[in-house]
C-alpha positions as CSV (number, residue, x, y, z in Angstrom):
1,M,3.6,-1.8,-3.4
2,S,4.0,0.1,-0.1
3,L,3.9,-0.4,2.7
4,S,0.3,-0.3,3.1
5,P,0.0,0.0,6.8
6,E,-3.4,-0.4,8.6
7,T,-4.6,-0.3,12.2
8,P,-8.0,-0.2,13.8
9,S,-9.3,2.6,11.7
10,A,-11.8,3.2,9.0
11,F,-9.3,1.4,6.7
12,T,-8.8,-1.7,8.8
13,A,-10.0,-5.0,9.9
14,S,-13.0,-3.6,11.7
15,G,-14.4,-2.5,8.4
16,I,-16.6,0.5,7.5
17,D,-19.5,1.3,5.2
18,R,-17.6,1.9,1.9
19,R,-20.7,3.3,0.2
20,S,-20.6,6.3,2.5
21,L,-16.9,6.7,1.9
22,L,-17.4,6.7,-1.9
23,R,-20.2,9.2,-1.7
24,R,-17.6,11.5,-0.1
25,A,-14.5,10.5,-2.0
26,A,-15.7,9.2,-5.4
27,A,-13.0,6.8,-6.5
28,A,-10.5,4.3,-5.6
29,A,-6.8,4.0,-6.1
30,L,-3.5,2.6,-5.6
31,V,-0.8,1.9,-3.3
32,A,2.3,0.5,-3.4
33,I,2.5,-2.2,-0.7
34,P,6.0,-3.0,0.2
35,A,9.0,-4.5,2.0
36,A,12.2,-3.2,3.4
37,G,15.4,-3.8,5.4
38,L,16.3,-2.9,8.9
39,L,18.3,0.2,9.3
40,E,21.9,-0.6,10.1
41,A,24.0,1.5,12.4
42,C,21.4,4.1,12.9
43,A,22.7,6.6,15.3
44,G,21.4,5.6,18.7
45,N,18.3,7.0,20.3
46,S,19.4,10.6,20.6
47,T,16.9,13.5,20.5
48,P,16.2,14.5,16.9
49,S,18.1,17.6,15.8
50,T,17.7,19.7,12.7
51,S,19.6,22.3,10.7
52,S,16.6,24.6,10.2
53,T,14.9,26.1,13.3
54,G,12.0,27.4,11.3
55,G,10.7,30.9,10.8
56,A,7.8,33.0,12.0
57,A,4.4,31.4,11.9
58,S,1.6,33.2,10.1
59,A,-1.7,32.6,8.5
60,K,0.1,31.7,5.2
61,N,2.8,29.8,7.0
62,P,1.1,28.1,10.0
63,L,3.9,25.6,10.6
64,G,6.5,28.3,10.9
65,V,8.7,27.1,8.0
66,D,11.9,28.9,7.2
67,E,10.8,30.4,3.9
68,S,14.3,30.3,2.4
69,A,15.4,26.9,3.7
70,A,16.1,24.2,1.1
71,L,13.9,21.1,0.9
72,E,14.8,17.7,-0.5
73,V,12.1,15.2,-1.6
74,V,12.7,11.6,-2.7
75,I,9.9,9.7,-4.5
76,F,9.5,6.0,-5.1
77,D,9.6,5.5,-8.9
78,G,6.9,2.8,-9.1
79,G,3.5,2.5,-10.6
80,Y,2.8,6.2,-9.9
81,H,6.2,7.3,-11.1
82,D,7.1,10.8,-9.8
83,T,5.5,13.1,-12.4
84,Y,2.8,14.0,-10.0
85,A,5.5,15.4,-7.7
86,T,7.4,17.4,-10.3
87,K,4.2,18.6,-12.0
88,Y,2.0,19.5,-9.0
89,H,3.5,19.1,-5.5
90,V,6.9,20.7,-5.9
91,P,5.5,23.7,-7.8
92,E,2.8,24.2,-5.1
93,Y,5.5,24.3,-2.4
94,K,7.6,26.7,-4.5
95,A,4.6,28.9,-5.0
96,A,4.2,29.1,-1.2
97,F,7.9,29.7,-0.6
98,P,9.5,31.3,-3.7
99,K,12.8,31.7,-1.9
100,A,13.2,28.0,-1.2
101,T,15.2,25.6,-3.3
102,V,13.4,22.2,-3.8
103,K,15.4,19.2,-4.9
104,E,13.4,16.3,-6.1
105,S,14.6,12.9,-7.2
106,S,13.2,9.4,-7.6
107,T,14.5,5.8,-7.2
108,Q,13.1,2.3,-7.3
109,D,15.4,1.3,-4.4
110,I,14.4,3.5,-1.5
111,Q,16.2,1.3,1.0
112,G,19.5,1.0,-0.9
113,T,19.6,4.7,-1.8
114,L,18.5,6.1,1.6
115,Q,19.5,3.7,4.3
116,P,23.1,5.0,4.3
117,R,21.9,8.6,4.5
118,F,19.6,7.9,7.5
119,S,22.4,6.0,9.1
120,G,24.8,8.8,8.5
121,G,22.5,11.6,9.8
122,N,21.9,13.2,6.4
123,P,18.4,12.0,5.3
124,P,16.2,13.9,2.8
125,D,13.3,15.8,4.3
126,V,10.5,13.9,2.6
127,V,10.4,10.3,1.5
128,D,7.8,8.3,-0.4
129,N,8.8,5.2,1.4
130,S,7.3,2.6,-0.9
131,G,8.1,-0.2,-3.3
132,T,9.6,-3.6,-2.7
133,K,12.8,-2.1,-1.2
134,Y,11.4,0.3,1.4
135,L,13.0,1.4,4.7
136,D,11.8,-0.5,7.8
137,F,9.2,1.7,9.5
138,G,9.6,0.0,12.9
139,A,13.4,0.5,12.9
140,L,13.0,4.1,11.9
141,I,10.6,4.8,14.7
142,Q,12.7,2.9,17.2
143,D,15.6,5.1,16.3
144,N,13.7,8.4,16.5
145,Q,14.2,9.0,12.8
146,L,10.6,9.9,11.9
147,Q,8.9,13.2,12.5
148,D,5.7,13.1,14.6
149,L,3.1,14.5,12.2
150,T,0.6,15.7,14.9
151,K,1.5,19.4,14.2
152,L,0.7,18.9,10.5
153,Y,-2.7,17.3,11.2
154,D,-3.5,20.1,13.6
155,A,-2.5,22.8,11.2
156,P,-5.2,24.7,9.1
157,S,-5.8,23.2,5.7
158,V,-4.6,25.0,2.6
159,D,-8.1,25.2,1.2
160,D,-10.1,26.2,4.3
161,P,-8.2,27.7,7.2
162,S,-11.3,27.1,9.4
163,K,-10.6,23.3,9.1
164,K,-7.7,21.4,10.4
165,V,-5.8,19.2,8.0
166,R,-7.0,16.2,10.0
167,D,-10.7,17.1,9.3
168,T,-10.2,17.0,5.5
169,L,-9.0,13.4,5.4
170,V,-10.9,10.2,4.8
171,P,-11.6,8.6,8.2
172,G,-8.8,6.3,9.4
173,T,-6.0,7.9,7.4
174,I,-4.2,9.2,10.5
175,E,-4.7,6.1,12.5
176,F,-3.4,3.9,9.7
177,G,-0.1,5.7,9.9
178,S,0.1,5.8,13.7
179,Y,2.4,3.7,15.8
180,E,2.4,3.2,19.6
181,V,5.5,4.5,21.2
182,S,5.9,4.3,25.0
183,G,2.2,3.7,25.4
184,T,1.2,6.6,23.2
185,S,-0.1,6.4,19.6
186,K,1.7,8.9,17.4
187,P,1.2,9.5,13.6
188,F,4.5,9.1,11.8
189,V,3.3,8.1,8.3
190,L,1.0,9.7,5.8
191,N,-0.6,7.1,3.6
192,Y,-1.5,9.3,0.7
193,A,-3.2,7.1,-1.9
194,Y,-6.2,4.8,-1.4
195,T,-5.9,1.3,-2.9
196,V,-8.3,-1.4,-3.7
197,Y,-6.8,-4.9,-4.1
198,G,-8.3,-7.7,-6.2
199,L,-7.9,-9.8,-9.3
200,W,-7.4,-7.8,-12.6
201,Y,-8.4,-8.8,-16.1
202,N,-8.9,-7.5,-19.6
203,K,-12.6,-6.6,-19.9
204,Q,-12.5,-6.8,-23.8
205,L,-10.9,-10.3,-23.8
206,W,-13.4,-11.6,-21.3
207,A,-16.4,-10.1,-23.2
208,K,-15.1,-11.7,-26.4
209,N,-14.9,-15.1,-24.8
210,G,-18.1,-14.8,-22.7
211,W,-16.1,-15.1,-19.4
212,T,-17.6,-13.4,-16.3
213,P,-16.0,-12.6,-12.9
214,P,-16.7,-15.5,-10.4
215,K,-17.9,-15.2,-6.8
216,T,-17.5,-18.8,-5.6
217,W,-14.4,-20.9,-5.6
218,S,-16.0,-23.6,-7.8
219,D,-16.9,-20.9,-10.4
220,F,-13.4,-19.6,-10.1
221,T,-11.7,-22.9,-10.9
222,A,-14.3,-23.7,-13.7
223,L,-13.4,-20.3,-15.3
224,L,-9.6,-21.1,-15.0
225,D,-10.3,-24.4,-16.8
226,K,-12.0,-22.5,-19.7
227,I,-9.1,-20.0,-19.9
228,K,-6.5,-22.8,-19.9
229,A,-8.4,-24.5,-22.7
230,A,-8.2,-21.3,-24.7
231,G,-4.4,-21.5,-24.6
232,I,-3.9,-18.6,-22.1
233,V,-2.1,-18.8,-18.7
234,P,-5.1,-18.5,-16.4
235,Y,-3.4,-16.9,-13.3
236,S,0.0,-15.7,-12.4
237,Y,2.2,-13.2,-10.6
238,A,5.8,-12.1,-10.6
239,G,7.9,-14.1,-8.1
240,A,11.0,-12.0,-8.3
241,N,9.6,-9.0,-6.5
242,A,5.8,-9.1,-6.4
243,S,5.1,-12.2,-4.2
244,Y,3.4,-9.9,-1.7
245,Y,0.6,-9.5,-4.3
246,Q,-0.1,-13.2,-4.0
247,Y,0.3,-13.5,-0.2
248,L,-2.2,-10.6,0.1
249,V,-4.6,-12.7,-1.9
250,I,-4.0,-15.8,0.3
251,L,-4.6,-13.7,3.4
252,T,-7.7,-12.2,1.8
253,S,-9.2,-15.7,1.2
254,A,-8.3,-16.6,4.8
255,T,-9.9,-13.5,6.2
256,K,-13.1,-13.8,4.2
257,M,-13.4,-17.4,5.4
258,G,-12.4,-16.9,9.1
259,G,-13.3,-13.3,9.7
260,T,-11.2,-10.2,10.4
261,D,-9.7,-11.6,13.6
262,I,-7.5,-13.7,11.3
263,L,-5.5,-10.6,10.3
264,K,-5.6,-9.0,13.8
265,N,-4.1,-12.1,15.4
266,I,-1.4,-12.2,12.7
267,D,-0.6,-8.6,13.3
268,N,-0.5,-9.0,17.0
269,L,1.8,-12.1,16.8
270,E,-0.7,-14.1,18.7
271,D,0.2,-17.7,19.4
272,G,-0.9,-20.0,16.6
273,A,-2.2,-17.2,14.4
274,W,-0.7,-18.7,11.2
275,M,-2.0,-22.2,12.1
276,A,-5.6,-21.1,12.0
277,D,-7.8,-23.4,9.9
278,A,-8.8,-20.6,7.6
279,V,-5.2,-19.8,6.8
280,K,-4.4,-23.4,6.1
281,Q,-7.5,-23.9,3.9
282,S,-6.6,-20.8,1.9
283,A,-3.0,-21.9,1.5
284,T,-4.2,-25.3,0.3
285,A,-6.6,-23.8,-2.2
286,W,-4.1,-21.3,-3.6
287,G,-1.3,-23.9,-3.7
288,E,-3.6,-25.9,-6.0
289,I,-4.1,-22.9,-8.2
290,G,-0.4,-22.5,-8.5
291,A,0.2,-26.1,-9.4
292,K,-2.5,-26.3,-12.0
293,Y,-3.1,-22.9,-13.5
294,S,0.1,-20.8,-13.4
295,D,3.3,-20.4,-15.4
296,K,6.2,-21.4,-13.1
297,A,8.6,-19.5,-15.4
298,N,7.2,-16.3,-13.8
299,L,8.8,-17.2,-10.5
300,G,12.0,-15.4,-11.7
301,L,10.3,-12.4,-13.4
302,K,9.6,-9.0,-12.0
303,H,6.2,-7.4,-11.9
304,T,6.3,-5.4,-15.0
305,D,7.4,-8.4,-17.0
306,V,4.3,-10.4,-16.0
307,Q,2.1,-7.4,-16.3
308,L,3.3,-6.9,-19.9
309,K,2.3,-10.6,-20.5
310,Q,-1.2,-9.8,-19.3
311,D,-1.3,-6.7,-21.6
312,Q,-0.5,-9.1,-24.4
313,D,-3.3,-11.5,-23.3
314,K,-0.8,-14.2,-22.3
315,V,-2.0,-14.1,-18.7
316,A,-5.7,-13.8,-18.0
317,I,-5.8,-12.9,-14.2
318,Y,-3.3,-10.9,-12.2
319,P,-3.5,-10.1,-8.5
320,S,-2.7,-6.5,-7.7
321,G,-3.8,-3.1,-6.3
322,S,-5.6,-0.4,-8.2
323,W,-2.3,1.3,-9.2
324,L,-1.9,-1.4,-11.9
325,E,-3.7,0.4,-14.6
326,S,-1.6,3.6,-14.1
327,E,1.6,1.6,-13.9
328,Q,0.9,-0.1,-17.3
329,K,-0.6,2.8,-19.2
330,D,2.4,3.2,-21.5
331,S,2.3,-0.5,-22.6
332,T,-1.5,-1.1,-22.6
333,P,-2.8,-1.6,-26.1
334,A,-6.2,-0.4,-27.3
335,T,-7.5,-3.9,-27.1
336,F,-7.0,-4.1,-23.4
337,T,-9.3,-2.5,-20.8
338,Y,-8.5,-3.0,-17.1
339,N,-11.2,-4.2,-14.7
340,M,-11.0,-6.0,-11.4
341,F,-13.1,-8.3,-9.2
342,P,-12.9,-9.4,-5.5
343,V,-11.1,-12.6,-4.5
344,P,-13.9,-15.3,-4.8
345,S,-15.3,-16.8,-1.6
346,L,-13.4,-19.9,-0.5
347,T,-16.4,-21.7,1.0
348,S,-20.2,-21.3,1.2
349,S,-19.8,-20.7,4.9
350,D,-17.3,-17.8,4.7
351,K,-17.8,-15.3,7.6
352,L,-17.5,-12.3,5.2
353,E,-19.6,-11.6,2.2
354,P,-18.3,-12.4,-1.3
355,E,-17.9,-8.7,-2.1
356,A,-15.6,-8.1,0.9
357,L,-12.3,-6.5,-0.1
358,Y,-8.8,-5.8,1.1
359,A,-8.7,-2.0,0.7
360,A,-6.4,0.4,2.4
361,A,-4.6,3.7,2.5
362,G,-1.1,3.3,1.0
363,E,1.8,5.1,-0.6
364,P,3.4,6.0,2.7
365,F,5.2,9.4,3.0
366,I,7.5,10.2,5.9
367,V,9.3,13.3,7.1
368,A,12.8,12.8,8.5
369,A,13.0,14.1,12.1
370,K,16.8,14.4,11.7
371,G,16.6,16.0,8.3
372,K,17.6,19.6,7.7
373,N,14.1,20.9,7.2
374,P,11.4,18.8,9.0
375,L,9.0,21.8,9.2
376,G,9.3,22.2,5.5
377,G,8.8,18.5,5.1
378,M,5.5,18.7,6.9
379,E,4.5,21.8,4.9
380,Y,5.2,19.8,1.7
381,L,2.7,17.2,2.9
382,R,0.2,19.9,3.8
383,Q,0.4,21.2,0.2
384,M,0.0,17.6,-1.0
385,L,-3.2,17.4,1.1
386,S,-4.7,20.4,-0.6
387,K,-7.5,19.9,-3.1
388,A,-5.2,21.0,-5.9
389,G,-2.4,18.6,-4.7
390,A,-4.8,15.7,-4.4
391,Q,-6.5,16.3,-7.8
392,G,-3.1,16.6,-9.4
393,F,-2.2,13.2,-8.1
394,T,-5.4,11.7,-9.3
395,K,-5.2,13.3,-12.7
396,E,-1.7,12.1,-13.2
397,T,-2.0,8.6,-11.8
398,G,-5.7,7.8,-12.0
399,S,-5.7,7.0,-8.3
400,L,-7.7,8.4,-5.4
401,T,-6.0,10.1,-2.4
402,A,-6.9,10.2,1.2
403,V,-8.3,13.7,0.8
404,Q,-12.1,13.7,1.1
405,G,-14.0,14.7,-2.0
406,A,-10.9,15.7,-3.9
407,A,-11.7,13.5,-6.9
408,E,-15.2,15.0,-7.4
409,G,-15.7,16.2,-10.9
410,L,-12.6,14.4,-12.3
411,T,-12.9,11.9,-15.1
412,L,-12.0,8.4,-13.8
413,T,-10.3,5.7,-15.8
414,E,-12.0,2.4,-16.5
415,G,-9.9,0.5,-14.0
416,T,-10.5,3.1,-11.3
417,K,-14.3,2.9,-12.1
418,S,-14.1,-0.8,-11.7
419,A,-12.3,-0.7,-8.4
420,N,-14.7,2.0,-7.3
421,A,-17.7,-0.2,-8.1
422,A,-16.2,-3.1,-6.2
423,L,-15.6,-0.8,-3.2
424,S,-19.2,0.5,-3.4
425,A,-20.5,-3.1,-3.2
426,A,-18.3,-4.2,-0.3
427,K,-19.9,-4.1,3.2
428,T,-16.6,-5.0,4.8
429,T,-13.0,-4.0,4.0
430,F,-9.9,-5.1,5.9
431,A,-6.1,-4.9,5.9
432,Y,-3.0,-6.0,7.8
433,R,-0.1,-4.1,9.3
434,F,2.6,-6.7,10.0
435,D,4.4,-5.9,6.7
436,G,5.3,-2.4,8.0
437,W,5.9,-3.5,11.5
438,Y,8.1,-6.6,11.0
439,K,10.2,-6.5,7.9
440,D,11.5,-10.0,8.5
441,L,8.0,-11.4,8.7
442,D,7.2,-9.8,5.3
443,T,10.4,-11.2,3.8
444,E,9.7,-14.7,5.1
445,L,6.1,-14.6,3.8
446,R,7.3,-13.6,0.3
447,A,9.6,-16.6,0.1
448,A,7.0,-19.0,1.7
449,T,4.4,-17.8,-0.9
450,N,6.7,-18.5,-3.8
451,E,7.5,-21.9,-2.4
452,L,3.8,-22.7,-2.0
453,F,2.6,-21.3,-5.3
454,Y,5.5,-22.0,-7.7
455,Q,7.8,-24.6,-6.1
456,G,5.5,-27.4,-5.0
457,G,5.2,-26.4,-1.4
458,T,2.4,-27.5,0.9
459,A,-0.1,-25.6,3.1
460,D,1.2,-27.4,6.2
461,K,4.8,-26.3,5.5
462,F,3.6,-22.7,4.6
463,C,1.7,-22.3,7.9
464,S,4.4,-23.9,10.0
465,R,7.2,-21.8,8.4
466,M,5.3,-18.6,9.0
467,Q,4.3,-19.5,12.6
468,A,8.0,-20.3,13.3
469,K,9.1,-16.9,12.0
470,A,6.3,-15.0,13.9
471,D,7.2,-16.9,17.1
472,A,10.9,-15.9,16.7
473,I,10.0,-12.3,16.2
474,K,7.7,-12.4,19.3
475,K,10.5,-13.8,21.4
476,D,13.2,-11.3,20.2
477,S,13.3,-8.6,22.8
478,S,15.4,-6.4,20.5
479,I,12.4,-5.9,18.1
480,T,9.9,-3.3,19.0
481,K,6.4,-4.8,19.1
482,F,3.2,-3.1,17.9
483,K,-0.3,-4.0,18.6
484,R,-3.8,-3.2,17.3
């Protein structure tokens, strides 16, 4: 999970030619898509101040980092864990600045661990703000807590000083992490990983039973009937903390049916966006899947519990992003091979092709503007965006980064190959941004999804509930609004 933010960019609802992207980047990856809580008692809107004023800029130190200043990094301990940081990124920073002390730690609760520190004016310098309990991006930006990353993107890249960092990234990366402030779009978030979302299954189990990935809804439900007859739960997700996996699937079906404006209107809090016929039809269809083909006991389970059931072939299809294979690598038996397929078309008249995908940059990294070493924080990200830093991440996690061509020559896992193939076949990709913009909307949607899928809810109630929450946020003048 992560907050997987997206805006009009190469990663967003407008869609791009993914074949071209893959020829440059050669793989697909994860993200941790996400939810968080508003910062409480963040210190006003004062001008950001720091303890380190930096050092002399040079060819080796273009950002002018104080070479002896300490740096603190906090990583979300999710599907990617933090070994990529301790094994590759921290040593790269230390090699560049041997006099600096780097403190790295990880947590599964970013919000609970770090909200008091941001509120108290003592945040860490770099944060992987991901997972179910992430810090609210909108609140952080509103309170001037996030460092504008323009200087990072305009700096020379580690590998080729003739190129700016921005020119080494997959198109759309910077835009996806940008937010409009006082009429000006500024980049505050680096979405480091690239994730493909879809429905995941055990290739070996399916081959044994003669099951094939469906493209139409009728083929999908016919397959679920066959799986159910085999004594396996056909489809499920974890209601305790991973309901966004399922709401992403619901919105994917709605977007494929109604077109990319479905998500754009939801992001922009347009009147009646959640009442669109495509959203209602998708909610109806997925509510029926929950009623007939799921295990309602999974409502109270967390993601790793249900994912373990799938590894044991007790669940046949699980919605997730391409981080799933890496997250489960320690519990995946030799009899299980991860593969994925796109969410099937809801109707024969869907506006988007059956291969269309939700795919986006994710795993959002931020630099604290009020931290002790924001220049060092941006330099840490610059090292991450080197070819060595990106390849280290891919080797450790099996997931692609937003660095163009960094995965070339690396051996990809079966799950990543599968996601890569799906991405290659997609003419259209899309994504939403509301989850990073409006935490309360994300929270409401998780609860509404669980009600729809596991608790006998209806599509009418789902849509009305979400529209009411969106309308309340739109009318609340205390909430900063974003638009794409």
